[in-house]
C-alpha positions as CSV (number, residue, x, y, z in Angstrom):
1,M,4.1,64.2,-10.4
2,A,7.8,64.3,-9.5
3,E,10.1,61.7,-10.9
4,P,11.4,59.2,-8.2
5,E,15.0,60.0,-7.3
6,R,17.4,57.5,-8.8
7,T,20.2,56.3,-6.6
8,T,23.7,55.9,-8.1
9,E,24.5,53.2,-5.5
10,R,25.2,49.8,-7.0
11,R,23.2,46.9,-5.7
12,V,25.3,44.1,-4.3
13,R,24.9,41.1,-6.5
14,P,24.1,38.0,-4.3
15,A,25.9,34.7,-4.7
16,P,24.2,32.5,-7.3
17,L,21.9,29.9,-5.9
18,L,22.9,26.5,-7.2
19,F,20.6,23.6,-7.1
20,E,21.9,20.7,-5.1
21,P,22.0,17.1,-6.4
22,S,19.0,15.2,-5.3
23,E,21.0,12.8,-3.2
24,A,22.6,15.7,-1.3
25,A,19.2,17.4,-0.8
26,A,17.9,14.2,0.7
27,D,20.5,14.4,3.5
28,P,19.2,16.9,6.1
29,E,22.8,17.6,7.3
30,H,23.8,18.7,3.8
31,F,23.2,22.3,2.8
32,F,25.0,23.8,-0.2
33,D,28.2,22.0,1.0
34,L,28.5,24.4,4.0
35,E,29.1,21.5,6.3
36,S,32.3,20.6,4.5
37,L,33.9,24.0,5.1
38,E,36.4,23.9,7.9
39,D,37.7,27.4,8.0
40,P,35.1,29.5,10.0
41,R,36.0,32.6,8.0
42,E,35.2,30.8,4.8
43,L,32.0,29.4,6.4
44,L,30.9,32.8,7.5
45,D,31.6,34.3,4.1
46,R,29.8,31.6,2.1
47,S,26.8,31.4,4.5
48,T,26.5,35.2,4.4
49,E,26.5,35.1,0.6
50,L,23.8,32.4,0.6
51,A,21.7,34.4,3.1
52,L,21.9,37.5,0.9
53,A,21.0,35.4,-2.2
54,F,18.0,33.9,-0.5
55,R,16.8,37.3,0.7
56,A,17.2,38.7,-2.9
57,A,15.4,35.7,-4.3
58,T,12.6,36.2,-1.8
59,D,12.2,39.8,-2.6
60,R,12.0,39.1,-6.4
61,A,9.6,36.2,-5.9
62,V,7.3,38.5,-3.8
63,E,7.3,41.1,-6.5
64,F,6.3,38.5,-9.1
65,Q,3.6,37.3,-6.8
66,A,2.3,40.9,-6.6
67,V,2.4,41.4,-10.3
68,A,0.5,38.1,-10.9
69,A,-2.1,39.0,-8.3
70,A,-2.6,42.4,-9.9
71,Q,-3.0,40.7,-13.3
72,L,-5.4,38.1,-12.0
73,A,-7.6,40.9,-10.4
74,D,-7.5,43.1,-13.5
75,P,-11.2,44.2,-14.1
76,R,-10.5,44.0,-17.8
77,R,-10.1,40.2,-17.6
78,F,-13.2,38.2,-18.3
79,D,-11.8,35.5,-15.9
80,R,-10.6,37.9,-13.2
81,L,-10.4,36.7,-9.6
82,T,-11.6,38.3,-6.5
83,P,-9.1,39.2,-3.7
84,A,-10.6,36.3,-1.7
85,D,-10.0,33.9,-4.6
86,I,-6.4,35.1,-5.0
87,G,-5.8,34.9,-1.3
88,E,-7.1,31.3,-1.2
89,R,-4.9,30.3,-4.2
90,A,-1.8,31.9,-2.7
91,G,-2.5,31.0,1.0
92,W,-3.0,34.6,2.0
93,T,-5.8,36.4,3.8
94,E,-8.1,38.4,1.7
95,D,-6.8,41.6,3.2
96,Y,-3.2,40.6,2.4
97,A,-4.3,39.7,-1.1
98,R,-5.7,43.2,-1.6
99,K,-2.4,44.7,-0.4
100,M,-0.5,42.5,-2.8
101,I,-2.8,43.4,-5.7
102,D,-2.2,47.1,-5.0
103,F,1.6,46.5,-4.7
104,G,1.5,44.7,-8.0
105,R,-0.5,47.5,-9.7
106,D,2.2,49.9,-8.5
107,L,4.9,47.7,-9.9
108,L,3.2,47.4,-13.2
109,R,2.9,51.2,-13.4
110,G,6.6,51.5,-12.5
111,V,5.9,53.3,-9.1
112,H,8.2,51.0,-7.1
């Protein structure tokens, strides 16, 4: 089996996601202090950083979901779950749970 080709391209590091104070989070008009930015260039830059950070966080979270699904479905576990059980627990269809289990197994093997 051939080794996957490694890219030398550096990944763009997204802006850090900072948790907002609870009183700011309660205000629906408040979002990471973006509403206080008056310069549209600065607003575009910061909102783009946040969008990239959220996308990166979503991708990482999905990978962790897949790994957890694969671990929960591992036939070596005495308490393993079926794809239907995993789907119900995660709010997925059984078919999507199977795909996530397969993806997680690939991640655990280092295929992706």
